[in-house]
N, C-alpha and C positions, 0 to 999 in steps of 0.2 A: 822741888821747892815751890811754895805757893806765893801768889801775888794777890793782895787784897786791894780792890778799888773801892774808894769811899767817896760819898757825895752826901751832902746834907739833905737833899730832896729824895733820896732813894735808899733802899737797902744796900748793904755791901755786896759786891760781886767778887767771888774768890775763884781763881783759876790757876792752873799749872803755869809755871814761869815760861816754859817754851811756847805755850799757846798765847800767853800775854805778849811775849816778845814778837811773835808772828803777827798778831793783830795790831800792835802798836806801830810796827814798821809801816803799815799801810797809811798811817796818819802822820808819819814823820817823827815818831817818838821811839825811844829806846827804854828798855827796862833797866833801871838802876836801883840803888838802894831805896830811893824815893823819886817820885815824879809827879807831874801835874799836867792836866789838860785844862787850860783856863777856859772860862766861859766864852772869851773872845775867839778862841781857836775852834770851838765846837761847830760853828756855822760851816766851816770848810772841812773839818774832820769827819763829820757825819756822812756827807755824800761820798767821800773817798772810801770810807769803810763799807758803806752800802754797795758801792760799785765793786769793791774787792770781794764781798760776799756773793754777789751775783756771778762774778767771773769764776769764783771757786765752785759754785753750784753747777755751772755749765761744764766745767772741767770734770767734776765728779760724775756728772751724768754721761759725759762722753766716755770716760774710762769704764764706767759700769756697763755701758752698752758693748764695749770692746771685750769685756771679760765675762759677759753674761753666759751662763751655761743653762740651756733649757732643762727644765725639771730638776734644777738644783734646789733642794729643800733646806739647805743650810741657812741659818738665820744671819742676816746682815744688819739686823736692827740694833745689835750691840755696838756696831761700829759707828760711834757718834761722830758725824761729820763736823769739820771745822765750822761750816756754816751754821749748824745748830748751836754749837758751843759759843759762837760769837754773839748771838742774840742778846744775852743778858747785858753784855757790855754796851752793845748798840742801844738797847732800851735805856740804860743808865745815861748814856750820852744825850739821847733825845730829851729825857726828862730834865737833865741838868741844863740843857740849852733853853728849855721852856722856863725854867726857874732862875736862869742866870747864875748858876752855881758852877764851881770848879770841881773837877774830879781829881782826887789825889790817890796815889798808891804807894805802897811800901812792901818790902819783903818780910 
């Protein structure tokens, strides 16, 4: 199932429900039929999501180094990391904060 995030100052951001749920938990929100991140909440939510993304990147790097196989020519580029998939939402949050807009979502 897909979740669509909407904001007046940006394009929509669409992501799978499980990813949306994962990211929203970092900022104290849950995916429901509908939801909102108010412009008042964005000042605290943005640094929390940024911190979570940094920690996720460190964890992925550590796991990659543990499982690295020399001369392994298989492609890992198709494995889109959560950190990369979080950027559209984070960008939306930053712009909404600059424009004093709310972010709404629905299923």
